[in-house]
N, C-alpha and C positions, 0 to 999 in steps of 0.2 A: 381184511385182516381187523380183528377188533382194536382200538386204540391202545389197551393194554397192552397186546402183543407187541406192535411196534413201537411203545415207550420203551418195553424192558428189553427189545432187540436192538434199539438203539443203542441202549445203556452199555450192553454187552458189545457191540460193535467198537464203541469208545475205549470200553476197558481193554480190548487185544491188542488197542493203537499203542497202550502204555508199554513200556519195555519192563523186561525181568526186574533190572535194577529198580525200576520206580515201585513195583509190585513188593519186593524185597523190602525196601526203604519205609512203604507205607505200612505193610503189616508189622514190621519193628517198632514203628514211633508212635502207632496208634491212629484209629481214623474217626472221622464224623460218622453218625449213625448212617446217614444216607450212601456214604462211601463204600459199605460194608458189601453191598451188592455188586458192584465189579470185584472188587478184592476176593470174595467167595468164589465166584465162577471162574475166575484163575487159578484160583489157588487148586481147586479141585480137577481142572482139566490139565493144569500144567506142572504138578511135581512140588506145589507148595503146601500141600496140606499139613506137616508136620507144624510149620510156622504158623499158619491159620490157627490151627488147634488151641497154641499157645494163647491167642487173644479171642477165643470164640466166645467167653463167658462176656467179653466186652461188646461184642455183636449182640448177643442173646440179653445182655442189658439195657440195650437201644430200645428193644420193644419184645418182651418176653412172651407176648401173647400173637406176634408172628410166626405161623409156623416155618416160613420161609427161613428165619435164622437159624431155626434149629436144625431144620431139611442139611443147609450145606457143612454144618458139624458132623451130622451123621454119615453124610457121603463122605466126608473127608476120613472119617475114622475106618469107613469099609475101605476106601482106596489105600489106606495104610495097611489093611490085612489084620485089624482090630476090630471083629465084628462083633464079638462079646461086649466092648467098650460101645459098639453102636447100639446094641440093644439095650443097654442099660440106659444111655442118653434119648432112648425113643422112650422107655419108660416114664423118665422124668418130663418129657414133653408131653406125654399122654395125661398124666396126672395134672397137667397146666392147662392143656389145651382139649383135653378130651378124645376121642378117636379122630383120625383124619385121613384123607385117603393118600396124601403125600406120605404120612407114616407109614401106611400099611405097606404100599412098595419098598420102602426101604427097611422094613420088618422082614418082608420076603426077601430081599436081597441079602441080608445078613444071615438068614437062616440059611439059605442057599450056599453061602460061605463058609459056613460051618458044617453043612451036609446034615444037618437035622430034618430030615424027611417029615416025620410023624410031625413036629411042631409046624413044619411048614403046611402040611395038609390041613392042619386046625386052623392056621391063620386063613388060610384060603377059602376054607368053610365059611368064615365071616366076614368073607368079600363078595358083593354082590357079582354074579355071574355077567351082570352087564351094566353099564354097557365094557365091552373088553378094554383093559388098558396094559400099558407097558408091566403092569404087576403080573396079570396073566399071562404075557408073552414070554416073561422073565422064569416065571415057574415052569411055563411049557418047556423052553429051551432047555432047563435045566434037568428036564428029566431026560433028554438025548432022542426021542422018539422025533426022527424028523417030519414024518407026515402029520402026527398029532400036533407037533407044533407050528407047522404049516398052516394048518387049518384055524389055529389060534391068531397067528400073525395076519392071516388074510381077513378074518373078521375084524382086527384091532386097523389096518391100513384101510378098512373102506370106512369108517368111523371116526379117524384120525386126521385133522387138517393140519397138524404141527410137523413141520419136516424133521424138527430135532429129535424127537420121541420116534418118529417113524423110520429113522435112519437106524437109529440105536437099536431097533426092533429087528431090520432087516439084518444088519450085522450079527445078531445073534444067532438068526434061524436061516437066513436066505441063502448067505454064501459072499464069499469077496465080490463077484462079478456083480449082484445086483446092489451091493452096498457102495461099491464106486460109482454105478452106473447113477444112483441116486446122489451122492457127494458131489460129480461133477457138475450134476444140474443145479445144486444148491448153491455152489460156487460161483455160480454165474448171477445171483439174484443181488440185490443191493445189501440186503440182510445175511447175505451168506455166511461171511466168516463167522460172524455171532451165532448162526447156527449151527454151525459146522462144532463152535467151541461147548455149544451146551450140549448138543449130540456125547462128544467125548465125556462131559460128566456124567451124564445121565445112565451111558451105556454100562458103566464100571466091567468093560471089557478089553481095556486096552484103547488101541485105534480101532475107531467102527468103520475105517475107511483108511487106503492107502494116500499118504498127503501128496503121491505123484500127480493125482488126477484133480485136485484143488490147487492150480498154481497161485490162485488170488490168496488162498489162505496160508499156501504155505509161504507166499513171500512175505504176509505179515507175522506169521511166526518166527520165521528166519530174521526180519527185523527186529523184532521184539527181544529175539535170543531166548527164546522158551524153548526147553527140551521136546523132543519128539522121537518116538512115540511114546506115551504114557505106558505103564505097567498094568496089568490086569489083575486085580485081587482076587479074580475067579477063573477057574478052568472050564469054562462053558464046553461043554461036550459038542455043539454042533458048530462051533467055531474054531476052525485049524488054522488060522491063519495071525 
């Protein structure tokens, strides 16, 4: 595991240990630049998107050239059911940063939410077919063809080491049992709670697993008094739970 992955997961794990009241207070009062990392991850996963967006410009001013700062604002807008606003934010980010893979994924997600199939095809045509990413999985899942989506999922899983994005992909395509099996495995790992939190944020599908199969994560969520499950801003045709 790379040092960057361990560092980021460690920050997210510390973030999840904070209470909902602590997060609300921090978002209301302002944060140091480095603290926006944990605040954004929690806000998108646990229903604080509206409050986060009110201070999003503060975060972007911390480092406007860091795509991650833009990503969380776009994720929050999509999660709140504002895909048009998300597309506008993506255009602002692209004007400053140029094309970025992270922005491509969010652009595809927003277009799926809007049901703009023609624009979605054009966007996908501009994205390399390999390596297969969560962007490709989301597009395939939105198409509703289970067999086709499974082929894309298989290619994605074969080349994706990160459990958070893998769990999100499986939840969108493969079904409840497969997602729960992986979530239960993740829950037993040292960075399990952080990984499950990140998976929830990137999936844009509500809960990508049943919290009952992740007792360690469930305990942290209950202790912090965070709401569960999150809502889904998109009606994914292959996810019926």
